[in-house]
Structures are given as structure tokens and as C-alpha cells.
C-alpha positions as CSV (number, residue, x, y, z in Angstrom):
1,M,0.0,0.0,0.0
2,K,2.9,2.3,0.8
3,F,4.5,1.5,-2.5
4,F,1.2,2.2,-4.3
5,S,0.7,5.6,-2.5
6,H,4.3,6.6,-3.4
7,Q,3.8,5.7,-7.1
8,L,0.4,7.5,-7.2
9,F,1.9,10.8,-6.0
10,K,5.0,10.3,-8.2
11,T,2.8,10.0,-11.3
12,P,0.5,13.0,-11.6
13,M,-1.5,11.5,-14.5
14,L,-2.3,8.4,-12.5
15,L,-3.5,10.7,-9.6
16,V,-5.8,12.6,-12.0
17,F,-7.2,9.3,-13.3
18,V,-8.0,8.1,-9.7
19,V,-9.7,11.5,-8.9
20,M,-11.9,11.3,-12.0
21,I,-12.9,7.7,-11.1
22,V,-13.9,8.9,-7.6
23,F,-15.9,11.9,-8.6
24,Y,-17.4,10.8,-11.9
25,G,-17.5,7.0,-11.8
26,F,-19.8,6.6,-8.8
27,T,-22.0,9.5,-10.1
28,A,-22.5,7.6,-13.3
29,L,-23.4,4.4,-11.5
30,G,-26.2,6.3,-9.7
31,R,-27.7,7.7,-12.9
32,P,-30.8,5.9,-14.4
33,A,-30.1,3.9,-17.5
34,E,-30.6,5.7,-20.9
35,I,-33.0,2.9,-22.0
36,N,-35.3,4.0,-19.2
37,K,-35.4,7.5,-20.5
38,F,-36.0,7.2,-24.3
39,A,-38.6,5.7,-26.7
40,V,-36.8,4.7,-29.9
41,V,-38.7,5.8,-33.0
42,T,-38.0,4.0,-36.3
43,A,-40.7,5.6,-38.4
44,I,-42.8,8.7,-38.3
45,G,-46.2,9.1,-40.1
46,I,-47.7,12.6,-40.8
47,D,-51.4,13.2,-41.5
48,K,-53.8,16.1,-41.4
49,A,-55.8,15.8,-38.2
50,E,-59.6,15.0,-38.5
51,D,-62.4,15.6,-36.0
52,K,-62.5,12.1,-34.8
53,D,-58.8,12.3,-33.8
54,L,-59.8,15.1,-31.3
55,A,-62.5,13.2,-29.6
56,P,-62.2,12.4,-25.9
57,E,-61.8,8.7,-26.6
58,S,-58.8,9.3,-28.9
59,T,-55.3,8.4,-28.0
60,Q,-54.5,11.9,-26.6
61,S,-54.9,11.9,-22.9
62,D,-57.4,14.4,-21.5
63,N,-57.4,16.1,-25.0
64,L,-54.1,17.7,-24.2
65,S,-53.4,17.9,-27.9
66,M,-56.4,20.1,-28.7
67,P,-55.4,23.8,-28.9
68,D,-57.8,26.5,-28.1
69,N,-59.4,28.4,-31.0
70,V,-57.6,26.4,-33.7
71,N,-59.4,25.0,-36.7
72,V,-59.0,21.3,-37.2
73,D,-57.7,21.8,-40.7
74,E,-54.6,23.5,-39.2
75,L,-53.6,20.5,-37.0
76,Y,-51.2,17.7,-37.7
77,E,-51.5,14.1,-36.5
78,V,-48.1,12.4,-36.0
79,S,-47.9,8.7,-35.6
80,L,-44.7,7.3,-34.2
81,L,-43.7,3.6,-34.8
82,T,-41.6,3.1,-31.7
83,F,-40.4,0.5,-29.3
84,V,-39.5,1.0,-25.6
85,P,-36.2,-0.6,-24.7
86,V,-36.4,-2.8,-21.5
87,A,-33.3,-4.2,-19.8
88,Q,-33.7,-7.9,-19.7
89,Q,-31.8,-11.1,-20.5
90,S,-33.4,-11.6,-23.9
91,F,-33.9,-8.4,-25.9
92,T,-36.8,-8.3,-28.4
93,E,-38.1,-5.3,-30.2
94,K,-41.8,-4.9,-29.7
95,Y,-43.2,-2.1,-31.8
96,K,-46.4,0.0,-31.3
97,V,-47.8,3.1,-32.9
98,I,-48.1,6.2,-30.6
99,N,-50.1,9.2,-31.8
100,G,-50.2,13.0,-31.0
101,V,-52.1,15.9,-32.5
102,G,-50.8,19.5,-32.5
103,K,-50.6,22.8,-34.3
104,S,-47.2,21.9,-35.6
105,I,-45.2,18.7,-36.1
106,S,-42.9,19.4,-33.2
107,E,-45.9,20.0,-30.9
108,A,-47.5,16.8,-32.0
109,I,-44.4,14.8,-31.3
110,D,-44.1,16.4,-27.8
111,L,-47.7,15.4,-27.0
112,A,-47.0,11.9,-28.3
113,A,-44.1,11.8,-25.8
114,L,-46.6,12.7,-23.0
115,N,-48.7,9.7,-24.0
116,I,-45.8,7.3,-23.7
117,G,-44.1,8.9,-20.8
118,R,-40.7,9.0,-22.3
119,E,-38.5,11.3,-24.4
120,I,-38.8,10.6,-28.1
121,G,-35.5,9.6,-29.7
122,L,-35.2,10.2,-33.5
123,S,-31.6,9.4,-34.0
124,H,-32.6,5.9,-35.2
125,L,-35.3,7.1,-37.5
126,K,-35.4,5.2,-40.8
127,I,-38.6,6.2,-42.5
128,I,-40.8,9.3,-42.8
129,V,-44.2,8.6,-44.2
130,I,-46.4,11.5,-45.4
131,N,-50.1,11.2,-46.3
132,H,-50.7,11.9,-50.0
133,E,-52.9,14.8,-49.5
134,L,-50.3,16.6,-47.5
135,A,-47.6,15.5,-49.9
136,E,-49.5,17.1,-52.8
137,T,-50.3,20.4,-51.1
138,G,-47.9,21.1,-48.2
139,L,-44.9,18.9,-48.6
140,Y,-42.2,21.5,-48.3
141,K,-43.6,23.0,-45.1
142,I,-43.3,19.5,-43.5
143,L,-39.8,18.8,-45.0
144,D,-38.6,22.2,-43.7
145,Y,-39.2,21.0,-40.1
146,L,-37.6,17.5,-40.7
147,G,-34.7,19.0,-42.4
148,R,-33.9,21.3,-39.5
149,N,-34.2,18.6,-36.8
150,I,-30.6,17.8,-35.9
151,Q,-31.6,14.3,-34.7
152,I,-32.9,13.2,-38.1
153,S,-30.2,12.0,-40.5
154,S,-30.2,13.2,-44.1
155,S,-30.1,9.6,-45.3
156,T,-33.6,8.9,-43.7
157,K,-36.0,7.6,-46.3
158,V,-39.1,9.8,-47.0
159,V,-42.1,8.5,-48.8
160,A,-45.8,9.3,-49.4
161,T,-48.6,6.9,-49.0
162,D,-52.0,6.7,-50.7
163,K,-53.7,5.9,-47.4
164,T,-53.3,7.7,-44.1
165,A,-49.7,7.5,-42.7
166,K,-51.2,6.1,-39.5
167,E,-52.6,3.0,-41.4
168,F,-49.4,2.5,-43.2
169,L,-47.4,2.5,-39.9
170,E,-49.9,0.1,-38.4
171,T,-49.1,-2.3,-41.3
172,A,-45.3,-1.6,-40.8
173,Q,-45.8,-2.5,-37.1
174,K,-47.3,-5.9,-38.0
175,L,-44.5,-6.6,-40.5
176,D,-41.7,-5.6,-38.0
177,N,-43.3,-7.5,-35.2
178,E,-44.4,-10.7,-36.9
179,S,-42.2,-11.3,-39.9
180,S,-38.7,-10.8,-41.2
181,I,-40.0,-8.3,-43.7
182,K,-38.8,-4.8,-42.7
183,V,-40.5,-1.8,-44.4
184,A,-37.2,0.2,-44.3
185,E,-35.5,-2.7,-46.1
186,H,-38.2,-2.7,-48.7
187,I,-37.6,0.9,-49.4
188,M,-33.9,0.5,-49.6
189,F,-34.3,-2.4,-52.1
190,N,-36.7,-0.3,-54.2
191,S,-34.1,2.5,-54.5
192,D,-31.8,0.0,-56.4
193,Y,-34.6,-1.4,-58.6
194,I,-35.4,-0.3,-62.1
195,Y,-39.0,0.6,-61.3
196,S,-38.3,3.0,-58.6
197,T,-35.9,5.7,-57.3
198,E,-33.9,6.5,-54.2
199,S,-36.2,8.6,-51.9
200,S,-34.3,10.2,-49.0
201,L,-34.2,13.6,-47.4
202,E,-30.8,14.2,-48.9
203,T,-31.6,13.2,-52.5
204,F,-34.9,15.1,-52.4
205,F,-33.4,18.3,-51.2
206,K,-30.5,18.1,-53.6
207,G,-32.9,17.8,-56.5
208,S,-35.4,20.3,-55.3
209,F,-32.9,23.0,-54.5
210,G,-30.4,22.1,-57.2
211,P,-30.2,23.8,-60.6
212,T,-33.1,21.6,-62.0
213,N,-35.5,22.3,-59.0
214,V,-36.8,18.7,-59.5
215,G,-37.4,16.5,-56.5
216,L,-38.6,12.9,-56.6
217,M,-40.5,11.0,-53.9
218,A,-41.8,7.4,-54.0
219,C,-45.3,6.7,-52.9
220,L,-46.0,3.4,-51.2
221,S,-49.2,1.6,-50.2
222,S,-50.0,-0.8,-47.4
223,K,-52.4,-3.7,-48.4
224,S,-54.1,-6.0,-46.0
225,K,-54.8,-9.7,-46.7
226,E,-58.4,-8.9,-47.6
227,E,-57.4,-6.2,-50.2
228,Q,-55.0,-8.6,-51.9
229,T,-57.6,-11.3,-52.5
230,S,-61.0,-11.4,-54.2
231,P,-64.1,-11.2,-52.1
232,T,-64.7,-15.0,-52.8
233,A,-61.2,-15.9,-51.9
234,A,-61.4,-13.8,-48.7
235,S,-64.7,-15.5,-47.7
236,D,-63.2,-18.9,-48.4
237,A,-60.2,-18.0,-46.3
238,G,-62.5,-16.8,-43.5
239,S,-64.4,-20.1,-43.5
240,G,-61.2,-21.9,-43.0
241,G,-60.7,-20.2,-39.7
242,S,-57.4,-18.2,-40.1
243,S,-56.0,-16.6,-37.0
244,E,-55.2,-12.8,-36.6
245,S,-51.5,-13.4,-36.7
246,E,-51.8,-15.4,-39.8
247,G,-53.6,-12.7,-41.6
248,S,-51.3,-9.9,-40.4
249,T,-48.2,-11.7,-41.7
250,E,-49.8,-11.6,-45.1
251,D,-50.1,-7.8,-45.0
252,M,-47.7,-6.2,-47.6
253,V,-46.2,-3.0,-48.7
254,T,-46.3,-2.2,-52.4
255,Q,-45.2,0.7,-54.6
256,C,-47.9,3.1,-56.1
257,H,-46.0,5.7,-58.1
258,V,-43.3,8.3,-57.9
259,Y,-44.1,12.0,-57.3
260,V,-42.3,14.5,-59.4
261,F,-42.0,18.0,-57.9
262,K,-40.6,21.1,-59.6
263,K,-40.2,24.4,-57.9
264,E,-42.2,23.1,-54.9
265,E,-45.2,22.2,-57.1
266,L,-46.4,18.7,-57.9
267,V,-45.9,18.2,-61.7
268,T,-47.0,14.6,-62.2
269,K,-47.1,11.1,-60.8
270,L,-45.1,8.4,-62.6
271,G,-46.1,4.8,-62.6
272,E,-43.7,1.9,-62.5
273,R,-43.6,1.5,-66.3
274,D,-42.9,5.3,-66.8
275,M,-40.3,5.2,-64.1
276,K,-38.6,2.2,-65.8
277,K,-38.4,4.2,-69.1
278,I,-36.8,7.2,-67.3
279,N,-34.4,5.0,-65.3
280,F,-33.0,3.5,-68.6
281,V,-32.0,7.1,-69.5
282,I,-30.4,8.1,-66.2
283,G,-29.1,4.6,-65.2
284,D,-30.5,4.9,-61.6
285,F,-30.9,1.2,-61.0
286,D,-28.9,-2.0,-60.4
287,N,-31.5,-4.7,-60.8
288,G,-34.6,-5.4,-62.7
289,S,-36.0,-7.3,-65.7
290,L,-36.4,-6.8,-69.5
291,V,-39.1,-8.6,-71.5
292,I,-38.9,-9.1,-75.3
293,E,-42.3,-10.0,-76.8
294,H,-43.0,-12.1,-79.9
295,F,-39.4,-12.9,-80.6
296,S,-38.4,-15.5,-83.2
297,D,-35.0,-16.9,-84.4
298,Q,-33.4,-20.3,-84.9
299,H,-34.1,-21.2,-81.2
300,F,-37.5,-19.6,-80.5
301,D,-40.8,-19.2,-82.3
302,D,-43.0,-16.2,-81.4
303,A,-41.7,-16.4,-77.8
304,N,-41.7,-13.9,-75.0
305,L,-38.3,-13.7,-73.4
306,S,-37.7,-12.4,-69.9
307,F,-34.1,-11.4,-69.0
308,E,-32.8,-10.5,-65.6
309,I,-30.5,-7.4,-65.4
310,F,-27.4,-8.2,-63.5
311,G,-25.4,-5.1,-64.1
312,K,-25.3,-2.0,-66.2
313,T,-22.8,0.7,-67.2
314,I,-23.8,4.1,-68.6
315,N,-21.7,6.9,-69.9
316,Y,-22.7,10.3,-71.4
317,K,-20.7,12.2,-73.9
318,V,-21.5,15.8,-75.0
319,A,-20.8,17.5,-78.2
320,Y,-22.2,20.8,-79.8
321,Q,-23.5,21.2,-83.3
322,N,-24.5,24.7,-84.3
323,G,-24.7,25.6,-80.7
324,I,-27.0,22.7,-79.8
325,P,-25.9,20.1,-77.3
326,V,-25.9,16.5,-78.5
327,V,-25.9,14.0,-75.7
328,H,-24.6,10.5,-76.6
329,I,-25.8,7.9,-74.0
330,D,-23.9,4.7,-74.1
331,I,-25.5,2.0,-72.0
332,G,-24.2,-1.6,-71.4
333,L,-26.5,-4.2,-69.9
334,T,-25.5,-7.6,-68.5
335,L,-28.4,-10.0,-68.9
336,R,-29.4,-13.5,-68.2
337,L,-32.4,-15.3,-69.9
338,S,-34.7,-16.3,-66.9
339,E,-38.0,-17.2,-68.5
340,V,-39.4,-18.3,-71.9
341,E,-43.1,-18.3,-72.8
342,Q,-44.1,-19.8,-76.2
343,N,-46.8,-22.0,-77.8
344,H,-44.8,-25.1,-77.2
345,D,-42.7,-26.2,-74.2
346,L,-39.9,-27.8,-76.2
347,L,-36.7,-25.7,-76.5
348,Q,-34.1,-26.3,-79.1
349,E,-31.3,-25.2,-76.9
350,N,-30.7,-25.4,-73.1
351,V,-31.9,-22.1,-71.7
352,E,-29.0,-22.1,-69.1
353,L,-26.5,-22.2,-72.0
354,F,-28.3,-19.5,-74.0
355,V,-26.0,-17.2,-75.9
356,I,-27.5,-13.9,-77.1
357,T,-27.7,-14.3,-80.9
358,P,-27.5,-11.3,-83.3
359,E,-31.3,-11.3,-83.7
360,A,-31.8,-11.3,-79.9
361,E,-29.2,-8.5,-79.5
362,R,-31.0,-6.4,-82.1
363,A,-34.4,-7.0,-80.4
364,I,-33.0,-6.1,-77.0
365,E,-31.3,-3.0,-78.4
366,K,-34.6,-1.8,-80.1
367,K,-36.5,-2.4,-76.8
368,V,-34.0,-0.4,-74.7
369,K,-33.9,2.5,-77.3
370,N,-37.6,2.7,-77.5
371,S,-37.8,2.8,-73.7
372,M,-35.3,5.5,-73.4
373,A,-36.9,7.6,-76.1
374,D,-40.2,7.3,-74.2
375,G,-38.3,8.3,-71.0
376,I,-36.8,11.4,-72.6
377,N,-40.2,12.4,-74.0
378,L,-41.8,12.1,-70.6
379,M,-39.1,14.5,-69.1
380,R,-39.7,16.9,-72.0
381,E,-43.5,16.7,-71.6
382,Y,-43.3,17.8,-68.0
383,Q,-40.2,20.0,-68.4
384,S,-38.6,18.1,-65.6
385,D,-34.9,17.3,-65.8
386,I,-35.1,14.1,-63.8
387,G,-31.8,12.9,-65.1
388,D,-30.1,16.2,-64.1
389,F,-28.6,16.8,-67.7
390,Y,-28.2,20.4,-66.5
391,T,-25.3,19.4,-64.4
392,I,-23.8,17.1,-67.0
393,L,-23.8,19.8,-69.6
394,H,-22.6,22.5,-67.2
395,N,-19.7,20.4,-66.0
396,D,-18.7,19.5,-69.6
397,N,-18.6,22.9,-71.1
398,K,-20.0,25.7,-69.0
399,T,-19.7,28.5,-71.6
400,A,-21.2,26.6,-74.5
401,F,-24.1,25.3,-72.3
402,H,-25.0,28.8,-71.0
403,N,-24.7,30.3,-74.4
404,F,-27.2,27.6,-75.5
405,L,-29.6,28.6,-72.7
406,D,-29.4,32.2,-73.6
407,S,-30.4,31.5,-77.1
408,L,-33.7,29.9,-76.0
409,E,-37.0,31.8,-75.5
410,D,-37.9,29.4,-72.7
411,P,-34.7,28.3,-70.9
412,D,-36.6,26.0,-68.6
413,N,-37.6,23.9,-71.6
414,Y,-34.0,23.2,-72.6
415,L,-34.6,19.4,-72.8
416,S,-36.9,19.8,-75.8
417,H,-34.1,21.6,-77.8
418,M,-31.4,19.1,-77.0
419,V,-30.5,16.1,-79.2
420,F,-30.1,12.6,-77.7
421,K,-28.3,9.7,-79.3
422,V,-28.3,6.2,-77.8
423,S,-26.1,3.2,-78.2
424,V,-26.8,-0.1,-76.4
425,R,-24.3,-2.9,-75.7
426,V,-25.6,-6.3,-74.5
427,Y,-23.7,-9.0,-72.6
428,A,-24.9,-12.4,-71.6
429,K,-24.3,-13.8,-68.1
């Protein structure tokens, strides 16, 4: 002990360490655990409040969320998909939806915290779900708050829904609690798929406040078991005596369309087929499929061939002719034949050893070029530069591009005056 005391005073840093342990260590042991303080929110749903949400039997205790002299149309209902961490030997996330109504989103979240009796933690937030009516009329007001909240990451996914956000999160709760399907994973997968687009706060703000002023937001729908089946099938399933948990695990999340905003106004809604055409132009996908209909060659007779897309490369080259930009889009696709549909079942060649013939290559090239032409025409029709060709041309030759814009009567419609040329390369996997 004497030796230890001598070394302690001989080494000042060791003395400081001991003092810190004494003063701060025991204080920390006396503090309540963080898991007893916070409720972890993984998704937020935002709706416009209705009369029924303000009734005494609603989720808001003692109508704390009903402000005085405020019209119901000015109120937001916020639904929080959350779980309360509990210290125990086996940890299982049990989700539930908590609601709050307020004059602003922040007030609604505060009132939801009162209902659960814990602070709301948003640092683990993965999804923001906005009702389609709010998305179409007051989206930027909502995103202004979400973008300013320092707890919310810019990579958080933001989507609209064709139902109420509360209903959507109730489906998400069932999926998260009772199956391996996670709604956040569903959205992340969609962002890599040819039929959709990445939909996060970061990408939306970059597009909306970038030079094109175009922002994209995916719209999702939650479907129950009854909505997925016909009335006859639903009644048959009901007579079989299915349990509640069995039905809930068959709930699903599907994509509706993609919202296109320009200068804070909703321009159009793009369906999956339209989004696929545009994604061929901008290359914003990693997976997908390609179908060639009524194809015939030495191996097939009037067949429908389905190819899986395993990879793609896309390059843009810009040249100017008489002051007009000519954009050459070179796209390479790695495909594998996955399905054959024709009048007879016999195949001349083994599908697994299928090599893309010159006839098949020409058919694929024609299909992709037609899709890309349709995608470019869609962007021209709505004067929405979804592919951000503005940045491509600006970075390639700033002077030539801005001289081109100055020559136009309507510079916002520059896509209609550009020339696009496409070449397609096909590889078999």
C-alpha cells in the first residue's frame, strides 16, 4: 500500500485518473439507464388531423393535444412507430404506434411523448411517411421542419402513402413484429430497382434546391390480406378459420407511383412503367428485368423472353452542333435469360447455355432504345430534368451550355431543344 501511494503521487496523470474515477464514476453508476429515458422511434407518419382524432376517446390523454381556438384543418396528427427498450436477459423489439395531434409537427411529437411517458429519440429514424394529401399540397412545409431537426439523418427515407400515414405504420408494425419483412429494407431495395428511385431527405433536397429544381418522392401503399384477394377468396379463407397473426403476416407494402415536384409544385405522378423508361436514361438502377415479346429466331418461335438485369454501365458524352448540345448515351447491360413463354414447351437449346444471338441483341437494343426515347419524351413533356442533364452539360462545357440557354426563348424547356443519341451494348451472363 505504501508503494502504491508513493507511485500515485509520483505519477500525476495516475493521480488525475483516480480522482476522475472517484468523482465521476460513482455518479455515473447512480444515474438511471438511458434505456429508461427514451422511446426509440424508427418511423414517423404525418397526417392532417380530423375531427375524430380530437374526440375524448382518442389516444390523446385528456385532449391535451387540442389547442384552443384552432381550426382542425390546421392540425397535424403524427404517428410514431416506436419501441420502448427494456433491460432484460433476452432483448426483443416490440413495436407499437403512438399518436399525437398538434398545431405543428414538433408539438404533435411532444404530445405523443406525453402519452408514452418518455422522451422521443429520433436518431434511429429510418422512414418518414407522409399522407398523399399533405404531400401534394404542403410537402415543403413539412420537410422544412424535418430538415432542421438535428436528430434526423439526411439519409432517412421519405415516402408518401396513398392511405393515411397512421394506417401505413400500423401495417409496418405488424411486419416488423411478426415477420422478417422490414419496411425500411423494402424501401432500400426499391431504390436499387429499375422501377423506382432513391427517396431520402438528402436526394430530395439536392434535387429540389439544385439547378433543375426537380425532386422525386416514392409513394407506397399498405395492403391487408383482404385487399390482396378477391371477395370470394377472402370468404373462403375466412371459413377456413385463419387466426389474426396469420392474416397480419400476409399484409404487404407495395409501390404506387413516384411523385415529381418542380419548384415546390407537384408536376406529375409516374407509374412503375414510366419510371422504368426514365431509369433507362439516367441509369439509376442496379437490378430489374427486361421482356422481349414475340421474338423469333433459330431457337424460338414467337416467344416472350424475360431477361434479368445483373449489371449496367452508362456513360454520357456531350458535343455541340451549331450551338445545340448533342448527348450521346452509351449503356451496357449484362443480362441472363430467366424465362421463356411460347406456344410449345420444347426448347431447341438449353436455356441455361443460351447465348445472345445477333437477332436477340437487335431486339434487346430496339426495346431499350424505345424505352429510353419514351423516358426522354416524358421528361420533355413535363419539363422536368429528372436525369439532371443540366449538371452534366454545365460540367462538360459551362460556356457553351449557358450560351445555348441564352439562345432559348424558354430556358426552362431546354430538354426539348437538346438532341439525344443512344447506343446499347448487350452482354450475356
